[in-house]
N, C-alpha and C positions, 0 to 999 in steps of 0.2 A: 383529184388533180394529180397528174404526173409531175414528178419533180425533175426539173431540167438542171443538169450540171452547169450549163452555160449561165443561167440566171443566178445560180448559187455563186459561181465564180465572180460574176459581175458585182453582186452585192458585197461579197467579202473583199473584193479588190477596191471597191468604192470606200468601204469602211477603213481599209488599211491606209488609204490616202488621206483620211480624215480621222486621225487618232483621237480628236476631241469628241467625236461622236456626231451622228446625224439623226434627225427626226425621220419618221416614215414619209413625211411629205417631201423632204429633201431627197430621200432615196428614190421615191417614185418618179420625181422629175428627171433624175439622171438615168436610172435603169430602164425607165419607160415601160413599166408594167402597172396594172391597176392596183389600187390600194389594198384590196382583199388578197390578191396574189402575193404582193410584197409581205403582207402580214403573215400569211401561211409560211412563206420561206423563212422569215425572221423567227417564227415560232420553232421551226425545225432546227434552225441554227442555235437557238437558245437551249433547246433540249439536248443537243449534241455537245454543248459547252463551247462552241466556237464563237459565240456572240454573247455580250452582256447587255443588259438594259437597265437604265436608271431613270427615275422620274425627275423632271425639271419643271416644277410647277404642274400644270395639267398635261404637259407633253411627255412622251416617252422618247428617250435618247438611246440609240443603239450604237455600240462600238465593239471592235474585236476584243476577244479575251487576251489580256496582256500578262497575266500572272499564271503560275503553275497552280491549277486547282487543288486545293487541299483535299477535296472530295475524292480525287483520284487515289489518295493514299489512305485517308481516314473515313471516306464516305460519310461525311457529316451532314450532307444536304437533307433537309426535312421533307423533301418532295417525294411523292410516290410515283416513280418514273419506270416505265416498261417499254422496251424496244423489241420488236419482232422482225424477222426477215420474211421474205415472200413465201417461205415454207411454213410459216407460223411457228418458227423456232425462236426461242427467247435468246436474245443477244445481250441484253443488259437489264438489270433489275437493281434499283437503288436500295441502299441499306434500309431505309424505313419500310420499303415494300417487303424486303427479306424478313424484317422483324415482324411485319404484319402476318406473314405466312408461317413464321416460326421455323425457318430453314436457313441453311447456309448457301452461299453463291454457287459452290460446286455441285450442290444437289439439284440445281434447276437450269443453269446456263447451258444452252445447246439442246434442251429438250423441247419437244413440241408442247404447245400450251395445254392440249387436252390430256397430256400425260403428267401434269403437275397438279399442285394443290389449288390452282387458280379457279377451276370450275366449281369446286366445293366452296371456295371463298365467296364467289359471286352468286351462287345458288340459282334462284329463278331468273336472275338478271343476266346469267351467263350467255344465253342464246342471243339476247339483244347486244351484249357486249361483243360477242363473236361476229355478229353482223356488221357492227361498226368497224371492226378490224378489217373485215373483207372489203368494205367500201373504201377504207383508207388505203388498202393495197391497190385499189383500182383508181386512186387519185382523188377521192372525195374526202373532205374533212367533216367529221361528225363531232358533236358535243352534246352533253346533256347530263342528267342526274341519274345516279344508280343507287338504289336503296337496297343495302345488304341486310335483309331482315334477320339473318342468323347472327349477325354481329351487332345489330341495332345501330348501324352507322350509315350515313349518307355521304356519297362522294360526287363531286363534280368531275366529269370525265371528258377529256378532249382527245380525240384521235386525229392525228395529222399524218399525211404521207411523209415519208422520209427517204433520203438517199444516203446510204452509208458511204464511208470514205472510199471504198473500192467501187462505188457506183451501183451497188446492189440496192434494189427497192425494198422498202420495209415500211413500218409505221412506228410512230412515237406516240405513246400513251401517257398522258399526264393526269394523275388523279389527285384531287385536292379534297381533303375531308372537309365537308361543310355541315357536319352534324350540328355543331354549336351554332354556326351561322344560320342554318335553317330554323333552329329553335328561336334564335334571336329575331329572325324575320317574322316568325309567327307572333312573337311578343310585340314586334314593331307594328304589325298589321292590327293587332288588338289595340295598341296605343293610338294608332291613326284613327281607328274607328271611334275611340273615346274623345280624342282631342280635336279631330278634324282640322289639323293644321300641319302642313309640310314643314314649316319653319320650326315649330316646336318639337317635331319628332326627327329632324335631320340629325345624322350622326356626327356632323361637324358644327362648329359654332357659326351661327348666322346672325348678322345684324343689319340694321338699316339706319343710315345716317343722313340727316338733312342739315345743311349749313353747319357741318361739323358737330352736330348734336345727335346723340344716339336716340333713335325713336323706337326701336324694337330690337329685342334680342331673344334668342331661344334658350332652352334649358342648358344645352350643351355649352354655349358660350359662357353662361353663368358658372357652370361647373369648371370650365377651363380657367376662368379668371378668379374664381373664388368670391365673386360679387353676386348677391341676389339681384334679381331683375330690377327691383325698386331702387337699387343704388346705382344702376347703369342708365336706365331710361330717363331721358331729360338732362343727362349730364354731358359735358363736353367730351369729345372723343379722346382728349389727352388723358382722361382718367385711366386709359389703357396704355399710357406712354406714347400716345400719338402727339406729334408736334406739328403745328401748321407753319409752313414757310410762306414767303412773300408771293410765290407763284400760285398760291391757292391749292397746293398739294398737301396731302397728309403724309408727314414724315414720321417714321418709327425708329429712326436711327440715322447715323451720319450718311449711310449709303443705301438706305431703303425708303422708297416712297410708293404711294398709291396714287394713280392718276384718276382724274375725274372724267376724262374724255374717252377712255378705251379700257377694255378688260385687260387685266394683267395679274400676274402672280409673282410672289417673291417670298423669301424666307426672312422672317423678322424675329425679334425677341420681345416678349411682353413681360411686364412685371405684374404678378398676381397681387391680390389684396394683402396676402400674408407676407409679401416682399420677396417670395421665391420667383425665379426666372424660368420661363418656358420658351421653347423654340416653336414657332408657328409658321405654317405655310399659309400665307395670307393672299387671298384672291379677291378682286373687286371688279365691279362693272357698274357704270352709271345706269340708272333707270331710263334716262333719256340723254343720250350723248350730247354734250355741249350745253346742257341746261342744268346748272348746279342746283337749282331750286327743287328739282325732282329727287335729288339725293343719290346716295350710293348704296348698293347692296354689297356687303362683303361677307366672305366665308373664311373661317379660321380653322385650320386643322392642326391639332397638337401633334407635332412631330418630335417631341422631346425624346420619346422612346426610340424612334427611328434614328435620331441623331446619335443617341447613346449606343444603339445597336451598331451603327456604322463605326463609331469610335471603338466599340468592343470588338468588331470584326477586324479593324486595323490592328488592335492590340493582340487579337488572337493570331493573326497571320504573323505578327512580329514575334509572338511567343513561339509559334511553330518554326519560324526561321531560326530563332535562337535555340530552340530545342534540337533542331537538326544539327546546329553548329556544335552543341555540347554533347551530343550523343556519343557514347563510347564505341558504337558500331560505325563502321565506314559506310557512308552513303555517297553513291555517285548517280548521276543522271546522264544517259547517253542517247544521242539521236543519230540515226544512220551509222550506228556502231562507233561513233566518236563521242568522247567524253565532253560534256558541256558544263558539268558542275561536279565538284568534289568537296565534301565537308572536311574539317581539320582532321578527323579520325582517318579519313581516306588518304589524306596527304601523309599522315604518320605511317599508315599501313604500307604505302608504296615507297616510303623513304623520300618524299618530295619536301623541299623547303618552302616552295611557293605553289599556288594553284596553277600558275602558268606552266609549270613543268608537267602537269597532267592534262589540263583542259586542251582540247583540240586533237589529242592523240587517240588512235584507235584503241578501243577497250581490249582487243586481243593482244596488244603489246604487253599487257600486264598479266597475261594468262599463259601458263605453261603449255606448249604446243600439244602435249598429250590430251589436254582438256578442251582444245578449240572446238572440236565437233560437238561436244555436249553443251558448251556455252552457246554456240550458234543455234542449236536446237532449242535451247531454253529461251533465247531472244525471240525466235519465231513464235513460240508459244505465248510469250508475254505480249508481243505486239498483236497476236491474234485473239487476245482476250482470254486465253486459257490460263489455268493456274499451273505455273511451272513448279517443279518439285524443289525442295530444299536440296542444294547440291554442295558436295564437299570437293574441293579441288586445290591445286597448287598454283599460287600466284608468284610472279617474278617481280621483285622490287627493282628500283632504279639502279641500285648498286650491284645487281645480279644475284643477290641472295634469294632464297625461296622461303615462302611461308605457306602454311596450310590454312585455308579459310572455308567457311560454310556460309551460304547466302542464297537469296532468291530475288527475283525481280517482279515488278508490277507495271502494267501499262499506264502511262499518264499522257497528258497533252502539254506541250510547251508552245505558246503562241499559236495554238490550234493545230500543231503538228504532233504526231504520235512520237513518244519517247518512252524509254524504260528507266524506271527508278529502281536501283539495286541497293539492298542492304547486305553488308558482309561483316563477318566477325572472325578475328584472328583466333584460330583454335590450335596453333602450333604447340603451345605449352600444354593445352589440354590433351592433345593426342599423345604427347610424350608422357604425360602423367598416366593416361590410360594404358599405354604400353608398359610403363613401369609397374602400374598396379597389376596388370595381367601377369607380368613376370613374377611379381611379389606373391600373387595368389598361387601361381604355379609352384613356386618354391615352398610356400606354406603348405600346400596340399602334399608335396613330396615329403616334407617333414612330418606332417600328420600321419601319412601313410606308413612311415617307418616306426611310429610309436607302437609298442606292443599292446597298449591298452586300446579299447574301443573309444572313438571320439565321434560326437554328433552335435548338430545344432538344429533347432526347430523354431518355427514361428509361434505366435500366440495361440494358434489352433492345434499345436503339437504336430504340425506337418513338417516333414524333414526338409531342411534347406541344404544340408550337406552332411557328409560322413567320411570316415576313412575306410581303407580297404578291409581292415580287420573287422569292423562292424558289419560291412556289407557281406563279407563271407559268412559271418555268424548268422545273418538274416537270410542267407541262401541266395545271394546275388554275387555276380562276378565283378561288377563295376559299381562304385559308390553312386554314380549318376543315376542308376536304376532306382535308388531309394528316394531321390528328390521328388517331392510332390506326394509321397505316400505317408500314411499314418501307421502307428503301431498295430492298428486293427488289421492292416493288410500284411504285416510281417511277422506276427506272432499270434498266440491264442488270446481270446477275448479277455480272460481273467487277468492275464499278464498285462495286456494293453490297458485295462482299467487301472491297474496299479501304476503303470507308467504315467498315464494321463493325470491321475490324482497327484503324483509327485511333481509333474511339470506345473500343474495349476498352482500348487502350494508355493513353489519357488517364484512363479511369475506374479502371483497376487501379493505376496509378502515382500518380494524383493530381497529375501534373505537366502544366501546360499545354503544348500544341504549337502554336507560333505561326508565322504567315507562311511556310508551306511550300507549294510548288507541286506540283500533281498533275494528271494528265489525267483527263478525264471523257468517257464516251460518253453523249450526250443521248438522251432517249426517241425522237427522230426518227432516231437512228443517226449523227448528226454528232459530230465530235470537238471537244472544247474543253479549254482549260487553266484551272484554278482556283487562286487563291491563298487558302489556307485557314488559319483559326486555330480551335483548339478548347481549351476550358478545362473542368475538372471542375465539375459543378453540385452544390452541397452543401446539406444541410438545416441547421437551427439547431444541431444537435449536431455539425456538422462532417463528417457521413458523406456520402460521394459517392453521389448518387442519380440521376445522369445526366450529360449533357454539353451544354454550350452552345457554339455555334459560329457562325462567319461565313465566307462565301467570296465572292470577287470573280472575275468572268469576265475573265481576262487574255488571252484567245485573240488578240484584235487586237494587243495589245502583243507577245505572243510571235511572231506572224506577222511584225510589223515588225522585231523583233529578229533573227529568223531571216533575213529579207531583208537586214538591215543586215550581219549576219555574212557572208552570201553575197557581198554587194557588196564588203565590206572584203577578203574572201578574193580576189575577182577583182582588186581594186585592188592587193593585195599581190603577186599573181602578175604583174600588168602591170608593176609597179615593178621586180620582179626580172628581168623579160625585156627591160626597156628598155636600149637601147644608150647612153642618156644617164644622167648622174648626177642623182639626185633626192633632195632634202632637204626635210623639212617642219619648220617651226619655229612655235612658239606662244609668245607673250609673250616673244619674244626668245631662246628657247632651242630647240635642235634636239630634236625628238621622234621623228624617223624618218629613216633614210637607207638607200638601196639599196646593193647590193654595188659598183656602179660608182662611187657617191659615196665609199664607204669606200676603194676603190683610189685614186681621184683625190686624196683627202685624206691618203693614206698611213696609214690606220688598218687595224689587223688584225681588229678586231671592232666591232660597233655600239656597245658600251659606251664606246669611245674618243671617239665623236661625240655620242651621245644625252646630253642634259643640258648640253652645252657651249653657251655664247652663240654665236649665229650670227655676230656681229661679230668673234669670235675668228679667223675664217677669211677676213675681208675686209681688204684692204690699207688702211692708215690714210687714204690719199688718197681712198678711196671710201666710208669708213664713214658719213660724214654723209649722203651721197647715198642709201646703202642704207637708213639709218634713216628718213629722210624718206619714201622711196618705200614702205617697209613700213607706216609709219603711215597713209599715204593709202589703201593697199590694204585694210588691216584695217578702216578706217572705212567702206569700201564693199565688202562681201563680193561676190565674183564679178568683181572688177576684174582685168584681165590686163595685165601689163607687156610691152611689146614687147622684142625682142631687143636686148641691150646688151653692151658689152665691159667687163669689170671685171678687177681683179687679185685673185688668190685665194692665200691662204697655206696651204701644207700643214702637217701636224704636224711634219715634219722641218725646217721653216723655209723650204723652197724656195717661190719665188713663181712663180705661173702666170698667164697671161692666159687668161681663159675667156669664152665666150659664154653669156649668162644670159637666161632667160625666167622669169617668175613669174606666179602667179595666187592670189587670196585665196578662202577658203571657210570654212564653219563646221564645225568638227570636234568632235562631242559637245558642242555648245552653246558652244564657245569659238572665236573667230576665229583662223584659222591661215593660213600662207602656204606654198604649194608652190613650190619653186625647182628648175628644170631647167637644168643647165649642162653644158658640154663644153669641152674644150680649144679655144682659138682656133686657126684654121688656122696652120700654121707652127710650133706649139709641139711 
């Protein structure tokens, strides 16, 4: 069936003039189309969200949508809804359908159906499903069941012709999973075969009353009321809270009655046997109108859950409204580029005291002119159903000041008209912080680059996150950025990289710094070097170790000098020991070294008897002043050599010897020292 915009307009116009709603019978009388045609149009309007339907008794009441659908923002509807245009391109897919396919909206909207996951979902049923869509595009409505063998699920499928807002033809597909229902129906058929009674197997409570006495009930009615059949049959109807009035009507409350002469339905409240209260949709019809003796057949549908769901829906929408009101992000809704709603955060963002200062104004009034073009482009995308990008722009407040915001919009419907809901966040302070952080990092990098030692930091996998110029140059790179993302295996020899990796792992696993330790390194050019290294664990705000921060200093030159010094000292020590003369070194007036000849001459058995003793301890008192004066002059000018002199020397045993003495001054580990060479004087 081709969809006529004229009929659609007449139906929506009629419903607009009757905000309380109309039944399909009322609509057919005024619009003057047959009942089936009206039903198809109403189904299309239901799927597009322009019309709502509620049950009133056995009747369906249709009315225009009056509230902003939460589904436009949260897509909470449980229905599997699919819309396609005349080119078989998908224009809408509900959230449950997206979940069923396991994809996101941007992955499928705008694609032809054959290029999506839908063919694999429907499997062998896809050909029949595609045929129904083709017939729907030609104006025919199709419905039936689809058995998705691969998913072991059964769906009721209804394909109806549709006309989109811009007049383009398409189809609306409504899938309802009936897997559980089909299984229930199978069980129901089995039950019917066993019980052979429609009354006993009906899914609603059914009863028969004659002269206000219950004659028959089904199992469902017993279940609803909590009474076994034996406690209901033969009892007055008032056992279910029915009260008889003077007109011969059955009253279930102050404003609810069941008539004897015509079929009617109403909502009532019953008291169960356990005292709990349930809401019931009660329908009744006389077996023979006007003859009370024939009795009344009544059906009772427990709508307690439905009533609670309605209350829950109202509470949910109220919570949604309050949520929007307390959100820290600014929320505005605009239609035809004019603001029709702004939450408190939006009022604060724009500097407004009251909503009236914002509502009704063009949205571009609050946008810096430099960003008008991008905002208009995003609005077009939003209204077209596309996903507009997250956008950063400058907004102008009412007082003329500027703020930086980021946000995006989404298409919604307000009273059946397309609008855009926009969420924005003030990022002025964040942008300033980012700029300050960038400047701080630049300054930190400059400081690090001026440090003569090598600085680096790595992640838990020992991958470089940063370094200074000194380290980069050592590794053979001109820019520290070239090191980022690399490991030591890419910058040095494997054996050295193994050593570094082990050190990193030890620091990260124990969380204990490893400071000022020396280790060898093989440079990229193959030369050997010595490094003095320190590494500390790098932690996040939660205190978790996320890497390692380290420094190292090339101490190769110092190690070479130290090795040379040790070699020189070893040669000097050997020379002393091989000397035929006694040799003593003293610093600051105390002996620090003596060879074996000196030990023997002084009568000492070990170096400990001489080392640490004052040098004057072994000089005869007549020569002590001379020796002290001579030592001071030599120390004042390192390298001074004293010519051979004769002095008197005291042994440890008190014996006095005349000795020939020569001396020279030098620097020993940074301290002035005197080396004294002496031997017994001839004739001793």
